[in-house]
C-alpha positions as CSV (number, residue, x, y, z in Angstrom):
1,X,10.5,-18.9,5.4
2,X,8.6,-19.0,2.1
3,X,5.4,-19.6,4.0
4,X,5.9,-16.2,5.7
5,X,6.5,-14.5,2.4
6,X,3.3,-16.0,0.9
7,X,1.3,-15.0,4.0
8,X,2.7,-11.4,3.7
9,X,1.8,-11.3,0.0
10,X,-1.7,-12.6,0.7
11,X,-2.3,-10.0,3.4
12,X,-1.0,-7.3,1.1
13,X,-3.4,-8.4,-1.6
14,X,-6.3,-8.4,0.9
15,X,-5.6,-4.9,2.1
16,X,-5.0,-3.6,-1.4
17,X,-8.3,-5.0,-2.6
18,X,-10.4,-3.7,0.3
19,X,-10.7,-0.1,-0.8
20,X,-11.8,-0.8,-4.4
21,X,-14.2,-3.5,-3.1
22,X,-15.8,-1.4,-0.4
23,X,-15.7,2.1,-1.9
24,X,-15.0,1.9,-5.6
25,X,-16.0,5.5,-6.4
26,X,-13.8,6.9,-3.6
27,X,-11.0,4.7,-4.8
28,X,-11.3,6.0,-8.3
29,X,-11.2,9.6,-7.1
30,X,-8.1,8.9,-5.1
31,X,-6.5,7.2,-8.0
32,X,-7.3,10.2,-10.3
33,X,-5.7,12.5,-7.7
34,X,-2.6,10.2,-7.6
35,X,-2.3,10.5,-11.4
36,X,-2.1,14.3,-11.1
37,X,0.8,14.2,-8.7
38,X,4.4,14.8,-9.7
39,X,6.9,11.9,-9.8
40,X,8.7,13.3,-6.8
41,X,5.6,13.4,-4.7
42,X,4.8,9.8,-5.6
43,X,8.3,8.7,-4.8
44,X,8.1,10.5,-1.4
45,X,4.9,8.8,-0.6
46,X,6.4,5.4,-1.7
47,X,9.4,6.1,0.5
48,X,7.2,6.9,3.5
49,X,5.2,3.7,3.0
50,X,8.4,1.6,2.8
51,X,9.8,3.1,5.9
52,X,6.5,2.7,7.8
53,X,6.4,-0.9,6.7
54,X,10.0,-1.5,7.8
55,X,9.2,0.1,11.2
56,X,6.1,-2.1,11.6
57,X,8.0,-5.3,10.7
58,X,10.8,-4.4,13.1
59,X,8.3,-3.6,15.9
60,X,6.3,-6.8,15.4
61,X,9.3,-9.0,14.7
């Protein structure tokens, strides 16, 4: 089971690192826009991402 967690963590790090590696200027602009958002907007986005991840894991698993 720990192998699956490590694999998931590794994949997450790969996908998180793709945008700054491939398009650093666009990533910086996106990050600047994120910094201007309200806390509630960021929480809603985070909730959406968690739900999308759960649905994806449920669908694949």
